[in-house]
ZAKOL-765901 format. One line per 2 residues: number of its first residue (from 1); their letters; for each residue x, y, z of N, C-alpha, C. Coordinates in nm, 3 decimals. Example, Ala and Ser with C-alpha at 12.3 -4.5 7.8 and 13.67 -1.06 7.14 Angstrom:
2
1> as> 1.319,-0.569,0.780,1.230,-0.450,0.780,1.320,-0.330,0.780; 1.285,-0.225,0.708,1.367,-0.106,0.714,1.290,0.003,0.787
This chain:
183
1> md> 0.086,-0.117,0.000,0.000,0.000,0.000,0.090,0.124,0.000; 0.068,0.213,-0.098,0.149,0.334,-0.098,0.093,0.435,0.002
3> av> 0.170,0.540,0.026,0.135,0.637,0.131,0.002,0.706,0.103; -0.022,0.747,-0.019,-0.146,0.818,-0.050,-0.266,0.725,-0.032
5> da> -0.254,0.601,-0.077,-0.363,0.505,-0.057,-0.390,0.482,0.091; -0.283,0.476,0.172,-0.301,0.456,0.317,-0.373,0.576,0.379
7> ii> -0.338,0.695,0.335,-0.401,0.815,0.391,-0.548,0.823,0.350; -0.574,0.810,0.222,-0.711,0.826,0.171,-0.799,0.708,0.211
9> gr> -0.742,0.589,0.219,-0.820,0.470,0.247,-0.848,0.444,0.394; -0.782,0.515,0.483,-0.801,0.490,0.626,-0.937,0.539,0.671
11> vs> -1.009,0.455,0.742,-1.135,0.493,0.806,-1.132,0.441,0.949; -1.213,0.501,1.033,-1.224,0.452,1.170,-1.318,0.332,1.171
13> pa> -1.269,0.216,1.216,-1.352,0.096,1.216,-1.469,0.109,1.314; -1.577,0.038,1.284,-1.693,0.036,1.373,-1.665,-0.051,1.496
15> ql> -1.575,-0.150,1.481,-1.542,-0.239,1.593,-1.398,-0.286,1.580; -1.328,-0.289,1.693,-1.191,-0.341,1.700,-1.191,-0.465,1.787
17> ia> -1.116,-0.566,1.744,-1.108,-0.691,1.818,-0.962,-0.734,1.830; -0.938,-0.838,1.908,-0.804,-0.896,1.920,-0.773,-0.970,1.789
19> pg> -0.647,-0.978,1.754,-0.533,-0.927,1.830,-0.506,-0.780,1.800; -0.437,-0.719,1.895,-0.387,-0.585,1.875,-0.253,-0.593,1.805
21> pn> -0.184,-0.483,1.796,-0.054,-0.484,1.730,0.045,-0.572,1.807; 0.123,-0.649,1.732,0.230,-0.727,1.796,0.347,-0.634,1.824
23> pe> 0.449,-0.678,1.896,0.559,-0.587,1.932,0.627,-0.521,1.812; 0.643,-0.594,1.702,0.707,-0.536,1.584,0.618,-0.429,1.521
25> qm> 0.488,-0.458,1.515,0.395,-0.359,1.461,0.389,-0.235,1.550; 0.387,-0.256,1.681,0.383,-0.141,1.772,0.507,-0.056,1.755
27> ke> 0.621,-0.119,1.738,0.744,-0.042,1.718,0.734,0.042,1.591; 0.680,-0.016,1.483,0.664,0.060,1.359,0.566,0.176,1.377
29> il> 0.458,0.151,1.448,0.360,0.256,1.474,0.424,0.370,1.552; 0.499,0.337,1.656,0.566,0.440,1.737,0.672,0.514,1.656
31> la> 0.748,0.442,1.573,0.847,0.508,1.488,0.781,0.604,1.389; 0.663,0.564,1.338,0.589,0.654,1.249,0.552,0.781,1.324
33> ga> 0.509,0.768,1.448,0.476,0.885,1.528,0.596,0.974,1.551; 0.708,0.913,1.585,0.830,0.989,1.614,0.893,1.048,1.488
35> sa> 0.836,1.019,1.372,0.885,1.073,1.245,0.808,1.197,1.201; 0.719,1.245,1.284,0.638,1.362,1.248,0.724,1.488,1.243
37> pd> 0.677,1.590,1.168,0.748,1.718,1.168,0.758,1.772,1.311; 0.871,1.831,1.342,0.900,1.870,1.480,0.989,1.994,1.481
39> hg> 0.926,2.112,1.479,1.001,2.238,1.483,1.087,2.242,1.608; 1.214,2.267,1.591,1.307,2.275,1.703,1.356,2.139,1.751
41> lm> 1.315,2.033,1.685,1.354,1.897,1.725,1.334,1.874,1.874; 1.218,1.914,1.923,1.188,1.908,2.066,1.132,1.773,2.111
43> kp> 1.087,1.692,2.016,1.026,1.562,2.049,0.920,1.579,2.158; 0.816,1.658,2.131,0.717,1.687,2.236,0.620,1.572,2.264
45> wr> 0.624,1.467,2.180,0.528,1.357,2.197,0.569,1.263,2.308; 0.466,1.212,2.375,0.483,1.108,2.477,0.378,1.002,2.448
47> fl> 0.422,0.876,2.445,0.333,0.766,2.410,0.321,0.672,2.530; 0.199,0.638,2.566,0.173,0.547,2.677,0.087,0.432,2.625
49> ii> 0.142,0.310,2.629,0.072,0.191,2.580,-0.005,0.129,2.697; -0.132,0.099,2.673,-0.217,0.035,2.774,-0.273,-0.093,2.713
51> eg> -0.238,-0.207,2.772,-0.283,-0.337,2.723,-0.320,-0.426,2.841; -0.382,-0.538,2.810,-0.412,-0.638,2.912,-0.496,-0.581,3.026
53> da> -0.463,-0.622,3.149,-0.540,-0.579,3.266,-0.528,-0.429,3.292; -0.424,-0.366,3.241,-0.410,-0.221,3.257,-0.530,-0.148,3.196
55> rn> -0.596,-0.208,3.098,-0.716,-0.147,3.038,-0.826,-0.134,3.143; -0.839,-0.235,3.231,-0.939,-0.227,3.338,-0.907,-0.113,3.435
57> rf> -0.779,-0.098,3.469,-0.739,0.011,3.559,-0.765,0.146,3.494; -0.738,0.155,3.364,-0.766,0.279,3.292,-0.916,0.306,3.287
59> gq> -0.994,0.201,3.267,-1.139,0.215,3.268,-1.190,0.269,3.401; -1.129,0.225,3.511,-1.167,0.277,3.642,-1.131,0.425,3.653
61> lm> -1.015,0.464,3.599,-0.978,0.606,3.597,-1.082,0.688,3.520; -1.129,0.632,3.408,-1.229,0.701,3.327,-1.360,0.717,3.405
63> ad> -1.402,0.610,3.474,-1.525,0.617,3.553,-1.511,0.714,3.669; -1.396,0.712,3.736,-1.372,0.805,3.846,-1.375,0.950,3.797
65> sl> -1.320,0.974,3.679,-1.322,1.108,3.620,-1.465,1.153,3.595; -1.545,1.065,3.539,-1.686,1.098,3.515,-1.756,1.130,3.647
67> kr> -1.731,1.052,3.749,-1.795,1.073,3.880,-1.755,1.210,3.937; -1.631,1.253,3.917,-1.589,1.386,3.964,-1.660,1.496,3.886
69> re> -1.673,1.477,3.756,-1.737,1.579,3.671,-1.887,1.582,3.690; -1.946,1.464,3.707,-2.091,1.451,3.717,-2.125,1.360,3.835
71> pa> -2.123,1.415,3.956,-2.145,1.334,4.076,-2.276,1.255,4.077; -2.374,1.299,4.003,-2.504,1.229,4.001,-2.508,1.117,3.897
73> st> -2.397,1.083,3.836,-2.395,0.976,3.735,-2.449,0.846,3.793; -2.531,0.779,3.714,-2.588,0.651,3.759,-2.482,0.542,3.752
75> ad> -2.510,0.433,3.821,-2.419,0.318,3.819,-2.404,0.265,3.676; -2.513,0.265,3.599,-2.506,0.218,3.461,-2.417,0.308,3.376
77> rl> -2.429,0.438,3.396,-2.345,0.531,3.319,-2.198,0.516,3.356; -2.169,0.498,3.485,-2.031,0.478,3.528,-1.975,0.347,3.471
79> ea> -2.057,0.242,3.469,-2.013,0.115,3.413,-1.986,0.127,3.263; -2.070,0.201,3.193,-2.048,0.223,3.049,-1.917,0.298,3.026
81> er> -1.890,0.396,3.112,-1.764,0.471,3.100,-1.645,0.379,3.127; -1.658,0.294,3.229,-1.552,0.200,3.266,-1.521,0.105,3.151
83> kk> -1.623,0.063,3.077,-1.605,-0.034,2.970,-1.544,0.025,2.842; -1.539,0.157,2.832,-1.480,0.219,2.713,-1.336,0.174,2.691
85> sl> -1.266,0.146,2.798,-1.126,0.106,2.786,-1.110,-0.034,2.727; -1.220,-0.106,2.716,-1.215,-0.242,2.662,-1.260,-0.248,2.516
87> ra> -1.272,-0.133,2.452,-1.316,-0.127,2.312,-1.214,-0.187,2.215; -1.091,-0.201,2.260,-0.983,-0.251,2.173,-0.879,-0.321,2.260
89> pt> -0.802,-0.411,2.200,-0.700,-0.481,2.278,-0.583,-0.392,2.321; -0.561,-0.283,2.251,-0.450,-0.194,2.282,-0.498,-0.049,2.277
91> ll> -0.460,0.027,2.378,-0.487,0.170,2.379,-0.352,0.241,2.381; -0.346,0.352,2.314,-0.225,0.432,2.309,-0.264,0.574,2.345
93> vi> -0.221,0.619,2.462,-0.248,0.756,2.505,-0.132,0.841,2.455; -0.166,0.949,2.384,-0.064,1.033,2.322,-0.076,1.173,2.379
95> aa> 0.035,1.221,2.433,0.035,1.352,2.498,0.147,1.440,2.442; 0.124,1.570,2.454,0.226,1.670,2.422,0.286,1.716,2.553
97> ai> 0.416,1.691,2.568,0.489,1.739,2.685,0.539,1.879,2.650; 0.462,1.978,2.690,0.490,2.116,2.652,0.616,2.166,2.721
99> qd> 0.704,2.223,2.640,0.830,2.275,2.691,0.837,2.425,2.662; 0.903,2.497,2.750,0.919,2.641,2.731,1.029,2.664,2.627
101> np> 0.991,2.723,2.514,1.086,2.752,2.409,1.034,2.874,2.333; 1.103,2.987,2.341,1.053,3.109,2.275,1.043,3.097,2.124
103> kv> 1.114,3.002,2.064,1.109,2.985,1.919,1.002,2.886,1.874; 0.950,2.806,1.970,0.849,2.705,1.934,0.731,2.720,2.029
105> pt> 0.628,2.795,1.986,0.514,2.816,2.074,0.440,2.685,2.106; 0.361,2.691,2.210,0.284,2.574,2.255,0.203,2.513,2.142
107> ie> 0.136,2.596,2.062,0.051,2.544,1.955,0.132,2.459,1.857; 0.254,2.499,1.827,0.336,2.421,1.734,0.374,2.287,1.795
109> qi> 0.395,2.283,1.924,0.427,2.156,1.990,0.305,2.063,1.988; 0.188,2.118,2.014,0.065,2.036,2.012,0.035,1.988,1.871
111> va> 0.054,2.075,1.772,0.029,2.035,1.633,0.128,1.925,1.592; 0.251,1.933,1.637,0.348,1.827,1.607,0.300,1.693,1.663
113> vg> 0.244,1.695,1.783,0.194,1.572,1.842,0.069,1.525,1.768; -0.012,1.618,1.720,-0.125,1.580,1.635,-0.077,1.512,1.507
115> aa> 0.030,1.565,1.448,0.087,1.504,1.328,0.142,1.365,1.360; 0.204,1.351,1.476,0.255,1.219,1.519,0.140,1.121,1.533
117> tq> 0.029,1.168,1.589,-0.087,1.083,1.608,-0.143,1.038,1.473; -0.156,1.130,1.380,-0.205,1.095,1.247,-0.110,0.996,1.180
119> nm> 0.020,1.017,1.192,0.116,0.922,1.136,0.093,0.782,1.191; 0.066,0.772,1.322,0.045,0.641,1.383,-0.085,0.577,1.335
121> mi> -0.187,0.657,1.316,-0.314,0.606,1.263,-0.294,0.548,1.123; -0.222,0.621,1.040,-0.197,0.575,0.903,-0.107,0.452,0.904
123> aa> -0.006,0.450,0.990,0.082,0.333,0.999,0.003,0.210,1.040; -0.086,0.225,1.138,-0.169,0.111,1.181,-0.251,0.059,1.063
125> ha> -0.312,0.150,0.988,-0.391,0.110,0.871,-0.304,0.037,0.769; -0.187,0.092,0.740,-0.096,0.030,0.643,-0.051,-0.108,0.688
127> lg> -0.049,-0.133,0.819,-0.010,-0.264,0.874,-0.128,-0.360,0.883; -0.246,-0.316,0.837,-0.363,-0.402,0.839,-0.442,-0.397,0.968
129> lg> -0.416,-0.298,1.051,-0.486,-0.281,1.179,-0.587,-0.167,1.169; -0.676,-0.163,1.266,-0.769,-0.052,1.274,-0.728,0.040,1.387
131> al> -0.763,0.166,1.375,-0.731,0.265,1.477,-0.844,0.367,1.487; -0.882,0.398,1.611,-0.982,0.501,1.641,-0.916,0.607,1.728
133> wr> -0.938,0.733,1.697,-0.883,0.845,1.775,-0.997,0.901,1.859; -0.983,0.897,1.990,-1.086,0.947,2.081,-1.026,1.050,2.176
135> tg> -1.114,1.140,2.221,-1.076,1.235,2.325,-1.187,1.234,2.429; -1.247,1.346,2.454,-1.352,1.357,2.554,-1.298,1.421,2.680
137> pv> -1.387,1.452,2.774,-1.347,1.523,2.896,-1.237,1.454,2.975; -1.228,1.323,2.966,-1.128,1.250,3.044,-0.985,1.293,3.011
139> vy> -0.959,1.333,2.887,-0.821,1.370,2.851,-0.779,1.504,2.910; -0.876,1.582,2.958,-0.845,1.712,3.017,-0.841,1.707,3.170
141> da> -0.870,1.593,3.227,-0.878,1.575,3.372,-0.736,1.569,3.431; -0.703,1.665,3.515,-0.569,1.671,3.575,-0.537,1.546,3.656
143> ev> -0.635,1.489,3.724,-0.610,1.368,3.803,-0.582,1.248,3.713; -0.648,1.239,3.601,-0.621,1.132,3.506,-0.480,1.148,3.451
145> kr> -0.444,1.270,3.410,-0.309,1.294,3.359,-0.204,1.253,3.461; -0.225,1.293,3.584,-0.130,1.260,3.691,-0.120,1.108,3.710
147> al> -0.234,1.038,3.712,-0.235,0.893,3.732,-0.163,0.821,3.618; -0.165,0.881,3.499,-0.097,0.821,3.384,0.050,0.863,3.373
149> gf> 0.095,0.946,3.464,0.235,0.986,3.465,0.266,1.110,3.384; 0.163,1.185,3.345,0.182,1.310,3.274,0.173,1.425,3.373
151> se> 0.227,1.540,3.336,0.215,1.657,3.422,0.086,1.731,3.387; 0.045,1.821,3.473,-0.078,1.897,3.449,-0.067,1.989,3.328
153> vd> 0.055,2.030,3.293,0.071,2.117,3.176,0.080,2.037,3.047; 0.098,1.906,3.056,0.096,1.824,2.936,-0.045,1.822,2.879
155> ti> -0.056,1.804,2.750,-0.185,1.800,2.682,-0.203,1.662,2.620; -0.302,1.588,2.666,-0.333,1.461,2.601,-0.410,1.495,2.474
157> vg> -0.354,1.459,2.359,-0.420,1.492,2.233,-0.512,1.379,2.188; -0.499,1.263,2.247,-0.590,1.157,2.209,-0.559,1.024,2.274
159> ii> -0.660,0.940,2.271,-0.648,0.800,2.308,-0.676,0.724,2.180; -0.576,0.653,2.132,-0.591,0.576,2.010,-0.622,0.432,2.049
161> yl> -0.735,0.384,2.000,-0.775,0.245,2.020,-0.722,0.166,1.901; -0.644,0.061,1.927,-0.580,-0.017,1.822,-0.621,-0.164,1.831
163> gs> -0.644,-0.226,1.716,-0.674,-0.368,1.713,-0.701,-0.413,1.571; -0.742,-0.537,1.560,-0.784,-0.590,1.431,-0.925,-0.537,1.403
165> vg> -0.956,-0.520,1.276,-1.086,-0.466,1.239,-1.191,-0.576,1.253; -1.285,-0.557,1.346,-1.394,-0.651,1.365,-1.513,-0.617,1.277
167> ap> -1.535,-0.489,1.255,-1.641,-0.440,1.166,-1.588,-0.312,1.101; -1.596,-0.305,0.969,-1.541,-0.187,0.902,-1.622,-0.061,0.930
169> gk> -1.556,0.050,0.918,-1.624,0.178,0.933,-1.669,0.228,0.797; -1.744,0.335,0.800,-1.794,0.395,0.677,-1.700,0.508,0.635
171> pr> -1.659,0.509,0.510,-1.577,0.621,0.463,-1.655,0.752,0.473; -1.585,0.857,0.510,-1.647,0.989,0.516,-1.645,1.052,0.378
173> er> -1.737,1.145,0.358,-1.734,1.222,0.234,-1.608,1.307,0.237; -1.538,1.307,0.128,-1.413,1.383,0.122,-1.423,1.489,0.013
175> ei> -1.508,1.586,0.037,-1.530,1.694,-0.057,-1.431,1.805,-0.026; -1.360,1.851,-0.128,-1.257,1.953,-0.104,-1.288,2.089,-0.164
177> ds> -1.382,2.095,-0.258,-1.407,2.222,-0.326,-1.454,2.332,-0.233; -1.541,2.300,-0.136,-1.595,2.404,-0.049,-1.495,2.453,0.056
179> vt> -1.385,2.384,0.072,-1.287,2.425,0.174,-1.153,2.467,0.113; -1.152,2.479,-0.021,-1.028,2.513,-0.091,-1.049,2.638,-0.174
181> rr> -0.952,2.728,-0.172,-0.956,2.845,-0.259,-0.814,2.883,-0.299; -0.803,2.963,-0.398,-0.672,3.012,-0.443,-0.665,3.161,-0.412
183> w> -0.547,3.205,-0.382,-0.526,3.346,-0.351,-0.442,3.410,-0.457
């Protein structure tokens, strides 16, 4: 699969199942992330792999975060939040470790990590895996960041769910005329 086909052909699967990426595939996915454009060569990305029983612990962090944000959450809603971490065999939390640099503003560091995340999504697709990029209020929760080993100033740009495609996703409309102009 060439690069353009991997980019255009990638869709978010409707369901991810085991197996997740093997160690060699994970290494390629991470190398793809670390190959993103990086003004100042700051390497602002941080990758945290969550697999196996750690997914249950992460699910509990997600439920605890919901309970802090919405104390009246029902037991069913908390359980649904807890189960989100089991949507795929492998989760990859990707954060921007923001550094003070007068030549590289915060936005450029976050955008570099966004580019790293997209590279990893495309790499997973090219390797025959599925990948979903998720965020939500949990990624902004300071207690969640701390529990995952990130600092409060770090920005979690996404939780990537990785696995084999159990059910394909629907391609999005890719219309470019309404968003493109010449100057």
